[in-house]
Rosetta silent file (secondary structure, phi, psi, omega in degrees, C-alpha in Angstrom):
SEQUENCE: XXXXXXXXXXXXXXXXXXXXXXXXXXXXXXXXXXXXXXXXXXXXXXXXXXXXXXXXXXXXXXXXXXXXXXXXXXXXXXXXXXXXXXXXXXXXXXXXXXXXXXXXXXXXXXXXXXXXXXXXXXXXXXXXXXXXXXXXXXXXXXXXXXXXXXXXXXXXXXXXXXXXXXXXXXXXXXXXXXXXXXXXXXXXXXXXXXXXXXXXXXXXXXXXXXXXXXXXXXXXXXXXXXXXXXXXXXXXXXXXXXXXXXXXXXXXXXXXXXXXXXXXXXXXXXXXXXXXXXXXXXXXXXXXXXXXXXXXXX
SCORE:     score description
SCORE:     0.000 S_00000001
   1 L     0.000  -44.720  178.242  -16.347    4.770  -29.395 S_00000001
   2 H   -62.053  -40.146  179.205  -13.564    2.356  -30.330 S_00000001
   3 H   -62.693  -40.218  177.910  -11.076    5.263  -30.382 S_00000001
   4 H   -63.906  -39.495  179.734  -12.172    6.297  -26.884 S_00000001
   5 H   -65.183  -44.490  179.296  -11.719    2.736  -25.654 S_00000001
   6 H   -65.557  -36.343  177.978   -8.225    2.500  -27.144 S_00000001
   7 H   -64.526  -38.919  177.980   -7.332    5.885  -25.657 S_00000001
   8 H   -64.750  -43.784  178.769   -8.431    4.638  -22.223 S_00000001
   9 H   -60.569  -43.897  179.896   -6.303    1.491  -22.582 S_00000001
  10 H   -63.559  -41.396  179.312   -3.292    3.583  -23.600 S_00000001
  11 H   -62.102  -46.423  179.398   -3.827    5.946  -20.659 S_00000001
  12 H   -63.023  -41.976  179.360   -4.048    3.062  -18.173 S_00000001
  13 H   -61.370  -42.062 -179.888   -0.962    1.424  -19.708 S_00000001
  14 H   -63.903  -29.810 -179.477    1.035    4.652  -19.380 S_00000001
  15 H   -77.572  -47.060 -173.101    0.066    4.817  -15.713 S_00000001
  16 H   -85.861  -22.753 -176.629    0.772    1.225  -14.675 S_00000001
  17 H   -56.658  -48.754  179.568    3.745    0.509  -16.947 S_00000001
  18 H   -59.705  -34.137 -179.604    6.351    2.416  -14.843 S_00000001
  19 H   -62.122  -52.284 -175.228    5.123    0.628  -11.709 S_00000001
  20 H   -78.297  -27.697  176.936    5.545   -2.871  -13.074 S_00000001
  21 H   -66.841  -44.034  179.070    8.678   -2.084  -15.125 S_00000001
  22 H   -64.669  -40.141  176.147   10.536   -0.840  -12.043 S_00000001
  23 H   -64.030  -37.947  179.159    9.419   -3.910  -10.080 S_00000001
  24 H   -65.775  -33.038  176.769   10.558   -6.085  -13.003 S_00000001
  25 H   -62.243  -44.971  177.405   13.997   -4.423  -12.871 S_00000001
  26 H   -62.454  -41.042  178.855   14.348   -5.481   -9.236 S_00000001
  27 H   -61.909  -47.250 -178.896   13.165   -8.994  -10.104 S_00000001
  28 H   -66.206  -34.093  179.804   15.649   -9.253  -12.991 S_00000001
  29 H   -56.902  -46.970  179.962   18.445   -7.840  -10.822 S_00000001
  30 H   -67.995  -42.888 -178.408   18.173  -10.788   -8.438 S_00000001
  31 H   -65.039  -23.714  175.875   17.790  -13.347  -11.233 S_00000001
  32 L   -79.244   -5.791  177.952   21.044  -12.029  -12.744 S_00000001
  33 L    83.884   12.783  179.936   22.755  -12.978   -9.486 S_00000001
  34 L   -83.630  149.506 -177.278   23.674   -9.411   -8.518 S_00000001
  35 L   -75.479  141.277  175.960   23.773   -8.380   -4.871 S_00000001
  36 L  -145.032  111.422 -177.596   20.994   -6.226   -3.441 S_00000001
  37 L   -80.792   86.072 -172.388   21.091   -5.324    0.254 S_00000001
  38 H   -65.255  -33.239  179.645   17.357   -5.321    0.797 S_00000001
  39 H   -66.241  -43.567  179.090   17.638   -4.660    4.552 S_00000001
  40 H   -64.902  -46.626 -177.486   19.775   -1.552    3.981 S_00000001
  41 H   -64.677  -41.109  179.015   17.582   -0.214    1.155 S_00000001
  42 H   -63.728  -42.863  178.241   14.388   -0.852    3.135 S_00000001
  43 H   -63.422  -42.261  177.257   15.805    0.927    6.175 S_00000001
  44 H   -59.936  -45.227 -178.344   16.923    3.856    4.000 S_00000001
  45 H   -67.085  -48.290 -174.105   13.489    4.109    2.421 S_00000001
  46 H   -75.676  -22.728 -178.506   11.457    3.722    5.615 S_00000001
  47 H   -92.400  -34.581 -174.656   13.708    5.970    7.740 S_00000001
  48 H  -117.506  -62.857 -167.390   14.455    8.801    5.305 S_00000001
  49 H   -71.336  -43.527 -179.708   12.858    8.838    1.869 S_00000001
  50 H   -67.322  -45.292  174.627    9.308    7.635    2.629 S_00000001
  51 H   -57.954  -40.044  177.804    8.877    9.918    5.691 S_00000001
  52 H   -63.364  -42.880  178.559   10.159   12.849    3.594 S_00000001
  53 H   -60.976  -46.342 -178.924    7.737   11.931    0.801 S_00000001
  54 H   -63.043  -48.010 -177.109    4.804   11.681    3.216 S_00000001
  55 H   -60.756  -49.724 -177.902    5.586   14.939    5.012 S_00000001
  56 H   -66.057  -40.811 -179.642    6.017   17.028    1.857 S_00000001
  57 H   -60.584  -41.515  179.014    2.999   15.452    0.150 S_00000001
  58 H   -73.342  -43.143 -177.942    0.768   16.337    3.100 S_00000001
  59 H   -60.837  -39.146 -176.098    2.289   19.775    3.708 S_00000001
  60 L   -93.919    0.667 -174.487    1.826   20.808    0.077 S_00000001
  61 L   -68.512  143.958  174.677   -1.495   19.027   -0.408 S_00000001
  62 L  -100.514   69.053 -177.315   -4.516   20.941   -1.568 S_00000001
  63 L  -119.832  131.381  175.977   -6.922   19.015    0.644 S_00000001
  64 L   -74.848  159.320 -179.714   -9.730   20.556    2.653 S_00000001
  65 H   -61.189  -37.400 -179.889  -10.098   19.596    6.291 S_00000001
  66 H   -65.042  -43.800  179.454  -13.428   17.884    5.515 S_00000001
  67 H   -64.959  -42.194  178.507  -11.922   15.756    2.739 S_00000001
  68 H   -60.161  -46.311 -179.796   -8.955   14.838    4.912 S_00000001
  69 H   -63.818  -46.379 -178.997  -11.256   13.843    7.769 S_00000001
  70 H   -62.306  -41.524 -178.756  -13.625   11.876    5.501 S_00000001
  71 H   -69.029  -37.883  177.573  -10.766   10.010    3.833 S_00000001
  72 H   -61.560  -50.275 -177.581   -9.152    9.195    7.167 S_00000001
  73 H   -70.425  -32.199  175.425  -12.362    7.766    8.631 S_00000001
  74 H   -60.944  -46.148 -179.682  -13.196    5.998    5.338 S_00000001
  75 H   -64.206  -46.831 -179.094   -9.837    4.232    5.444 S_00000001
  76 H   -59.081  -48.111 -178.621  -10.121    3.382    9.129 S_00000001
  77 H   -66.239  -37.262  178.787  -13.633    1.939    8.768 S_00000001
  78 H   -60.132  -45.620 -179.036  -12.615    0.032    5.621 S_00000001
  79 H   -68.838  -34.490  176.578   -9.790   -1.730    7.463 S_00000001
  80 H   -64.573  -43.287  178.358  -12.051   -2.480   10.433 S_00000001
  81 H   -62.850  -43.158  178.105  -14.626   -4.008    8.076 S_00000001
  82 H   -62.244  -39.208  178.826  -11.963   -6.079    6.335 S_00000001
  83 H   -61.237  -43.445  179.801  -10.717   -7.298    9.719 S_00000001
  84 H   -67.181  -45.188 -178.287  -14.205   -8.462   10.675 S_00000001
  85 H   -63.168  -46.213 -176.686  -14.944  -10.078    7.306 S_00000001
  86 H   -76.917  -19.764  170.168  -11.658  -11.979    7.117 S_00000001
  87 H   -66.426  -43.289  177.777  -11.966  -13.059   10.742 S_00000001
  88 H   -64.333  -45.351  178.138  -15.278  -14.677    9.784 S_00000001
  89 H   -58.404  -43.391 -179.893  -13.734  -16.171    6.611 S_00000001
  90 H   -62.124  -41.352  179.495  -10.851  -17.537    8.674 S_00000001
  91 H   -68.426  -41.047 -178.932  -13.174  -19.185   11.164 S_00000001
  92 H   -63.900  -43.822 -176.423  -15.402  -20.680    8.462 S_00000001
  93 L   -96.333    7.900  175.100  -12.487  -22.181    6.522 S_00000001
  94 L    54.672   47.590  177.605  -10.475  -22.978    9.667 S_00000001
  95 L   -82.685  153.972  172.579   -7.439  -20.958    8.606 S_00000001
  96 L   -71.809  108.751 -171.848   -4.498  -20.307   10.906 S_00000001
  97 H   -66.433  -34.033  178.622   -5.371  -16.742   11.952 S_00000001
  98 H   -62.767  -30.607 -179.100   -1.814  -15.817   12.958 S_00000001
  99 H   -84.859  -43.649 -167.297   -0.716  -16.629    9.404 S_00000001
 100 H  -101.910  -26.992 -168.724   -3.600  -15.339    7.284 S_00000001
 101 H   -61.073  -58.074 -177.094   -5.536  -12.629    9.122 S_00000001
 102 H   -62.150  -45.232  179.532   -3.184   -9.631    8.842 S_00000001
 103 H   -59.981  -33.147  179.933   -2.034  -10.317    5.236 S_00000001
 104 H   -74.119  -20.901 -179.636   -5.641  -10.473    4.039 S_00000001
 105 H   -88.334  -52.924 -169.721   -6.399   -7.093    5.641 S_00000001
 106 L   -94.985  120.369 -179.263   -3.367   -4.930    4.920 S_00000001
 107 E   -93.600 -178.963 -177.248   -2.382   -4.372    1.287 S_00000001
 108 L   -87.434   63.537 -176.311    0.766   -3.051   -0.347 S_00000001
 109 H   -73.718  -13.393  179.070   -0.297    0.595   -0.109 S_00000001
 110 H   -90.201  -71.620 -176.626    3.329    1.748    0.146 S_00000001
 111 H   -58.318  -37.009 -175.193    5.461    0.013   -2.488 S_00000001
 112 H  -107.915  -43.314 -173.661    2.611   -0.255   -4.998 S_00000001
 113 H   -66.494  -45.199 -179.131   -0.213    2.019   -3.872 S_00000001
 114 H   -63.209  -49.555  177.917    1.713    5.306   -3.556 S_00000001
 115 H   -60.826  -40.520 -178.892    3.412    5.094   -6.984 S_00000001
 116 H   -62.687  -43.114  178.127    0.159    4.033   -8.659 S_00000001
 117 H   -64.280  -39.298  179.848   -1.730    6.969   -7.128 S_00000001
 118 H   -64.092  -48.003 -177.521    1.068    9.334   -8.142 S_00000001
 119 H   -70.383  -32.822 -176.282    1.161    8.171  -11.768 S_00000001
 120 H   -81.947  -39.797 -170.302   -2.638    7.994  -12.066 S_00000001
 121 H  -127.877    7.170  175.158   -3.759   11.168  -10.287 S_00000001
 122 H    74.159 -158.578 -176.179   -0.650   13.305   -9.796 S_00000001
 123 H   -61.778  -36.865  179.209    0.293   15.188   -6.628 S_00000001
 124 H   -64.195  -45.315  178.670   -3.326   15.361   -5.417 S_00000001
 125 H   -61.845  -39.714  178.089   -3.704   11.592   -5.775 S_00000001
 126 H   -63.039  -41.402  179.074   -0.432   11.043   -3.936 S_00000001
 127 H   -60.609  -43.553  177.806   -1.632   13.258   -1.069 S_00000001
 128 H   -65.503  -42.979 -177.780   -4.809   11.229   -0.737 S_00000001
 129 H   -62.616  -34.030  179.226   -2.897    7.947   -1.010 S_00000001
 130 H   -61.940  -36.505  179.587   -0.573    9.009    1.808 S_00000001
 131 H   -63.568  -47.645  179.361   -3.580    9.304    4.140 S_00000001
 132 H   -64.379  -42.243  178.470   -4.699    5.738    3.389 S_00000001
 133 H   -59.840  -40.773 -179.339   -1.106    4.512    3.619 S_00000001
 134 H   -63.647  -42.826  178.147   -0.700    6.154    7.019 S_00000001
 135 H   -62.254  -44.142  178.898   -3.812    4.427    8.390 S_00000001
 136 H   -62.509  -45.185 -175.842   -2.560    1.099    7.013 S_00000001
 137 H   -62.674  -45.965  179.129    0.965    1.602    8.389 S_00000001
 138 H   -62.738  -44.031  179.008   -0.216    2.419   11.903 S_00000001
 139 H   -65.059  -41.355 -177.533   -2.639   -0.518   11.853 S_00000001
 140 H   -66.408  -39.316 -176.664   -0.073   -2.916   10.400 S_00000001
 141 H   -87.622    0.029  175.689    2.653   -2.074   12.921 S_00000001
 142 H  -120.193  -76.951  179.753    0.293   -2.241   15.908 S_00000001
 143 H   -63.347  -39.607 -179.456   -2.791   -4.428   15.408 S_00000001
 144 H   -61.382  -43.124  177.682   -1.083   -6.313   12.562 S_00000001
 145 H   -64.597  -39.923  178.034    1.885   -7.262   14.741 S_00000001
 146 H   -61.623  -40.671  179.709   -0.513   -8.312   17.497 S_00000001
 147 H   -62.471  -42.412 -176.205   -2.375  -10.544   15.003 S_00000001
 148 H   -76.540  -41.211 -172.333    0.819  -12.254   13.849 S_00000001
 149 H  -100.323  -18.273 -176.525    2.606  -12.508   17.205 S_00000001
 150 L    81.631   10.696  179.727   -0.267  -12.560   19.665 S_00000001
 151 L  -174.041   61.286  178.659    1.153   -9.585   21.568 S_00000001
 152 L   -75.269  161.688  179.818    2.044   -6.444   19.661 S_00000001
 153 L  -118.128  134.670  177.913    2.971   -3.205   21.389 S_00000001
 154 H   -63.642  -27.133 -179.326    1.516    0.217   20.604 S_00000001
 155 H   -59.407  -29.647 -179.975    4.947    1.668   21.417 S_00000001
 156 H   -60.678  -33.735 -177.721    6.281    0.186   18.151 S_00000001
 157 H   -60.788  -44.921 -173.306    4.023    2.543   16.208 S_00000001
 158 H   -81.592    1.654  171.699    5.585    5.682   17.661 S_00000001
 159 H   -94.115   -4.308 -178.675    9.093    4.468   16.854 S_00000001
 160 L   -87.436  120.081  179.184    8.280    4.579   13.137 S_00000001
 161 H   -56.599  -33.499 -177.152    9.564    7.768   11.409 S_00000001
 162 H   -70.245  -24.609  175.667    6.742    7.619    8.858 S_00000001
 163 H   -68.917  -45.359  177.808    4.148    7.882   11.651 S_00000001
 164 H   -65.845  -36.583  177.441    5.760   11.088   12.922 S_00000001
 165 H   -62.963  -38.110  179.201    6.068   12.341    9.335 S_00000001
 166 H   -67.292  -46.001 -179.748    2.341   11.750    8.887 S_00000001
 167 H   -63.408  -44.238  179.146    1.408   13.530   12.111 S_00000001
 168 H   -66.927  -41.691  178.962    3.685   16.493   11.355 S_00000001
 169 H   -62.170  -41.289  177.795    2.521   16.662    7.745 S_00000001
 170 H   -64.858  -39.325  178.496   -1.119   16.674    8.843 S_00000001
 171 H   -63.166  -46.629  178.498   -0.355   19.434   11.382 S_00000001
 172 H   -62.643  -38.297  179.433    1.359   21.588    8.732 S_00000001
 173 H   -64.590  -48.495 -177.762   -1.539   20.951    6.336 S_00000001
 174 H   -64.686  -39.882 -177.710   -4.218   21.917    8.853 S_00000001
 175 H   -83.650  -13.500 -177.649   -2.331   25.012   10.043 S_00000001
 176 L    74.964   23.684 -179.958   -1.263   26.070    6.545 S_00000001
 177 L   -82.080  158.511  174.820    2.417   26.112    7.550 S_00000001
 178 L  -138.116  141.674  173.637    5.344   25.670    5.160 S_00000001
 179 L   -74.542  159.717  175.385    8.968   24.789    5.826 S_00000001
 180 L   -55.917  152.637 -174.393   11.660   27.193    4.491 S_00000001
 181 H   -55.536  -42.133 -178.642   12.337   26.768    0.770 S_00000001
 182 H   -64.014  -36.923  179.585   15.772   25.193    1.325 S_00000001
 183 H   -70.639  -41.569  178.432   14.294   22.638    3.721 S_00000001
 184 H   -61.921  -43.550  178.828   11.407   21.847    1.370 S_00000001
 185 H   -61.651  -40.327  179.022   13.813   21.342   -1.546 S_00000001
 186 H   -64.845  -46.093 -179.747   15.954   19.003    0.567 S_00000001
 187 H   -64.955  -39.466  178.321   12.954   16.973    1.730 S_00000001
 188 H   -63.371  -40.922  178.877   11.560   16.772   -1.799 S_00000001
 189 H   -63.446  -41.944  176.537   14.908   15.494   -3.092 S_00000001
 190 H   -63.595  -42.295 -177.534   14.961   12.836   -0.349 S_00000001
 191 H   -67.549  -27.610 -179.448   11.367   11.889   -1.087 S_00000001
 192 H   -64.985  -20.705  176.558   12.038   11.442   -4.802 S_00000001
 193 H   -71.085  -27.387 -165.216   14.109    8.348   -3.936 S_00000001
 194 H   -60.789  -51.865 -172.188   11.161    6.652   -2.289 S_00000001
 195 H   -64.665  -52.088  177.184    8.999    5.533   -5.212 S_00000001
 196 H   -62.612  -37.969  178.547   11.705    3.960   -7.435 S_00000001
 197 H   -61.632  -45.340 -177.852   13.409    2.419   -4.380 S_00000001
 198 H   -65.230  -40.963 -177.851   10.167    0.854   -3.126 S_00000001
 199 H   -69.821  -43.828  178.117    9.227   -0.551   -6.520 S_00000001
 200 H   -64.037  -40.598  178.352   12.656   -2.022   -7.272 S_00000001
 201 H   -64.896  -36.313  175.507   12.795   -3.479   -3.745 S_00000001
 202 H   -58.790  -45.797  178.496    9.340   -4.999   -4.280 S_00000001
 203 H   -62.828  -41.035  178.156   10.670   -6.805   -7.358 S_00000001
 204 H   -61.873  -46.505 -178.572   13.761   -7.977   -5.461 S_00000001
 205 H   -62.937  -41.936  179.596   11.653   -9.300   -2.578 S_00000001
 206 H   -64.053  -37.728 -179.498    9.285  -11.154   -4.936 S_00000001
 207 H   -65.304  -26.431 -176.516   12.234  -12.762   -6.742 S_00000001
 208 H   -94.207   -8.836 -178.609   13.533  -14.164   -3.448 S_00000001
 209 L   -77.066  147.419  172.953   10.245  -15.547   -2.154 S_00000001
 210 L  -125.711  140.388 -174.957    9.435  -19.252   -2.279 S_00000001
 211 L  -133.865  162.647  175.615    5.889  -20.496   -1.934 S_00000001
 212 L  -133.479  169.965  175.190    3.794  -23.613   -1.501 S_00000001
 213 L    51.082   59.749 -175.499    0.080  -24.485   -1.847 S_00000001
 214 H   -62.965  -33.332 -176.394   -0.508  -22.197   -4.806 S_00000001
 215 H   -63.585  -43.989  178.178   -4.196  -23.140   -5.173 S_00000001
 216 H   -65.276  -41.035 -179.885   -5.123  -21.830   -1.723 S_00000001
 217 H   -61.553  -41.329  179.779   -3.053  -18.679   -2.282 S_00000001
 218 H   -66.007  -45.858 -179.423   -4.838  -17.966   -5.580 S_00000001
 219 H   -59.367  -47.765 -179.099   -8.295  -18.553   -4.058 S_00000001
 220 H   -68.691  -33.538  178.670   -7.629  -16.275   -1.084 S_00000001
 221 H   -65.661  -42.734  177.252   -6.020  -13.620   -3.318 S_00000001
 222 H   -63.966  -43.815  179.100   -9.118  -13.478   -5.541 S_00000001
 223 H   -62.156  -44.391  178.637  -11.351  -13.329   -2.456 S_00000001
 224 H   -58.742  -44.970 -178.833   -9.229  -10.546   -0.940 S_00000001
 225 H   -62.118  -47.852 -177.496   -9.431   -8.497   -4.144 S_00000001
 226 H   -64.454  -47.502 -178.563  -13.207   -8.831   -4.493 S_00000001
 227 H   -64.826  -42.482 -177.799  -13.955   -8.135   -0.827 S_00000001
 228 H   -63.043  -45.419  178.471  -11.509   -5.216   -0.638 S_00000001
 229 H   -62.752  -45.057 -178.807  -12.954   -3.494   -3.713 S_00000001
 230 H   -61.540  -46.436 -179.891  -16.513   -4.038   -2.497 S_00000001
 231 H   -63.128  -48.803 -178.426  -15.848   -2.708    1.008 S_00000001
 232 H   -63.552  -38.763 -178.854  -13.904    0.340   -0.200 S_00000001
 233 H   -63.919  -48.131 -179.048  -16.501    1.117   -2.874 S_00000001
 234 H   -62.969  -44.644 -178.386  -19.431    1.026   -0.434 S_00000001
 235 H   -68.587  -39.400  177.619  -17.616    3.110    2.195 S_00000001
 236 H   -61.335  -40.732  177.341  -16.393    5.634   -0.397 S_00000001
 237 H   -67.121  -42.516 -178.821  -19.957    6.127   -1.624 S_00000001
 238 H   -60.582  -41.513 -179.103  -21.271    6.397    1.935 S_00000001
 239 L   -84.444    0.165  176.301  -18.774    9.140    2.808 S_00000001
 240 L    53.022   49.121  178.422  -19.478   10.905   -0.508 S_00000001
 241 L   -69.272  151.087  175.449  -15.782   11.278   -1.358 S_00000001
 242 L   -67.652  168.733 -170.440  -14.825   13.339   -4.386 S_00000001
 243 H   -56.960  -45.256 -177.267  -13.874   11.419   -7.547 S_00000001
 244 H   -70.048  -45.194  179.380  -10.108   11.355   -6.976 S_00000001
 245 H   -61.737  -40.121  178.141  -10.334   10.560   -3.253 S_00000001
 246 H   -62.352  -48.195 -178.876  -12.842    7.782   -4.017 S_00000001
 247 H   -61.868  -42.219 -179.740  -10.628    6.280   -6.729 S_00000001
 248 H   -65.525  -42.804  178.503   -7.538    6.417   -4.511 S_00000001
 249 H   -57.983  -48.777 -178.372   -9.357    4.793   -1.583 S_00000001
 250 H   -63.623  -44.960 -179.360  -10.558    1.896   -3.765 S_00000001
 251 H   -63.327  -42.960 -178.449   -7.146    1.448   -5.426 S_00000001
 252 H   -66.161  -45.494 -179.260   -5.254    1.544   -2.129 S_00000001
 253 H   -66.068  -28.480 -176.739   -7.541   -0.886   -0.320 S_00000001
 254 L   -85.411   -2.358 -178.198   -7.415   -3.227   -3.353 S_00000001
 255 L   -62.914  153.851 -175.966   -3.612   -3.477   -3.454 S_00000001
 256 L   -70.600  174.425 -179.719   -2.122   -6.997   -3.087 S_00000001
 257 E   -58.521  134.122 -176.216   -0.645   -8.527    0.060 S_00000001
 258 L   -78.462  148.556  176.455    2.403   -6.557    1.207 S_00000001
 259 H   -62.466  -29.345  178.195    5.898   -8.042    1.340 S_00000001
 260 H   -61.351  -27.957  176.243    6.101   -6.758    4.925 S_00000001
 261 H   -61.976  -39.268  177.083    3.456   -9.354    5.820 S_00000001
 262 H   -65.620  -43.458 -179.338    5.941  -12.049    4.799 S_00000001
 263 H   -64.032  -41.045  178.233    8.716  -10.421    6.844 S_00000001
 264 H   -66.107  -38.985  178.653    6.467  -10.191    9.923 S_00000001
 265 H   -62.318  -42.155  177.297    5.432  -13.838    9.498 S_00000001
 266 H   -63.322  -42.977 -174.941    9.096  -14.847    9.427 S_00000001
 267 H   -68.134  -37.685 -171.849    9.934  -12.702   12.435 S_00000001
 268 H  -107.834   12.013  169.858    7.071  -13.862   14.665 S_00000001
 269 L    83.905   15.289  172.104    6.871  -17.550   13.759 S_00000001
 270 L   -78.260  178.030 -178.525    3.789  -17.672   11.527 S_00000001
 271 L   -78.971   94.065 -174.400    3.817  -19.834    8.376 S_00000001
 272 H   -66.100  -32.449  179.309    6.021  -17.652    6.170 S_00000001
 273 H   -65.005  -39.010  177.437    5.723  -19.975    3.145 S_00000001
 274 H   -64.723  -42.514  179.638    1.941  -19.611    3.126 S_00000001
 275 H   -66.791  -37.464  176.642    2.242  -15.823    3.343 S_00000001
 276 H   -59.808  -40.716  176.712    4.832  -15.863    0.542 S_00000001
 277 H   -60.552  -41.647  177.596    2.299  -17.680   -1.612 S_00000001
 278 H   -63.969  -43.496 -179.054   -0.265  -14.972   -0.878 S_00000001
 279 H   -59.567  -49.590 -176.525    2.212  -12.195   -1.699 S_00000001
 280 H   -68.618  -47.557 -177.707    3.164  -13.702   -5.055 S_00000001
 281 H   -62.750  -44.329 -177.940   -0.339  -14.833   -6.096 S_00000001
 282 H   -70.856  -32.898  178.757   -2.002  -11.529   -5.165 S_00000001
 283 H   -70.081  -43.369  176.351    0.763   -9.467   -6.805 S_00000001
 284 H   -61.907  -42.793  177.483    0.531  -11.430  -10.070 S_00000001
 285 H   -59.544  -38.154 -177.838   -3.264  -11.076   -9.929 S_00000001
 286 H   -66.820  -26.449  177.647   -2.880   -7.310   -9.450 S_00000001
 287 H   -58.915  -34.094 -179.946   -0.896   -7.052  -12.702 S_00000001
 288 H   -94.533  -37.327 -172.308   -4.143   -7.904  -14.500 S_00000001
 289 H   -78.853  -42.464 -174.974   -6.749   -6.616  -12.037 S_00000001
 290 H   -64.873  -39.910  174.901   -5.439   -3.152  -11.102 S_00000001
 291 H   -61.393  -37.704  178.011   -5.260   -1.813  -14.689 S_00000001
 292 H   -65.391  -45.742  178.844   -8.869   -2.942  -15.242 S_00000001
 293 H   -61.681  -41.684  179.424   -9.948   -1.356  -11.963 S_00000001
 294 H   -64.219  -39.503  176.952   -8.076    1.824  -12.787 S_00000001
 295 H   -60.698  -36.654  178.213   -9.798    1.933  -16.208 S_00000001
 296 H   -69.552  -37.568 -174.166  -13.171    1.761  -14.429 S_00000001
 297 H   -81.155  -24.201 -177.017  -12.206    4.506  -11.949 S_00000001
 298 L   -67.927    0.000    0.000  -10.708    6.965  -14.442 S_00000001
C-alpha cells in the first residue's frame, strides 16, 4: 500500500514538475534582469502557435461526437454556474464586480491547463482540454470583457485566431477530414512552440506583477478553488463523462486566475493591483492544490 502511494506521488510529480519548472524559468529570467518581450511572445503564441496546437489537437483527436458535445455543454454550464455563484458572492461581500467577477470565473486553462492535461493524459487529454479552453476563451473575450469594461463586443471573439482554429478543428473532427501530411507536419511544428512559450511567459508575467491586500486575495483564491472543483465535479458526474474527460474538466475549471485577467483589468480601468493579487495568490495555491487534485483524479 505504501509503495502504491509513493508510486502515485512520483507519477503526479513527473506530470506537474515540467509545468512549474518552465514557469520558474520565466520567473528567474526576469529576476536576472534579462529582457523578455512579453507582448511579442504573447502575440506569437496566440496568433500562430496556440491556434495551430488547437486545430491539430482537434483534427487528430479520437473523440466521439457524443463526448465532444457532452464536454462542450459541461464546460459551458460550469462557467454559467460559476458566473451565478460568484455574482452572489460579490453582492454578499460587496466586491467591485468589474474587478473581481471575471477573474473568479475564468481560470488559466491555456498557459497552465493545456500543458497539465497534455502531461497528465497525453494527446487525448490535450484534445479534451482544448474544448474546455475554447469555451473559456470565447467567454473571456466576450462576456469577460463586458464584465470588466461594462460594454464588450461579440465582434472581438471572431477576430481571435484561436476561435477560428477551434471551429475549423471541430469541423475537421466531425467530418473526419485531414490536412495533407506536409501541412499537418508544419502545423504540428508550430503548435509545439505553444506549451513551453505559454509556461515561460506565465512565469515572466508573475515575476512582473505587484499586488496589495494579500489576505483578501488568499481568501478569494481558496473560495474560487473549492467552488470551481465542486461545480465541475457535479456537472461532470451529471453528464456521465468518461474518466479522462471528467478529470480534464475538473482540472481545467480548477485552474488559477489567468494573467489575461490582469491585462484586461489594466486595459479597461478595473483595479489591476487587486487582480494581480488574485493571480499570484491563486497560482501559488495551485502549486500545492493541483498535484493533490490530480492524485485524486488519476
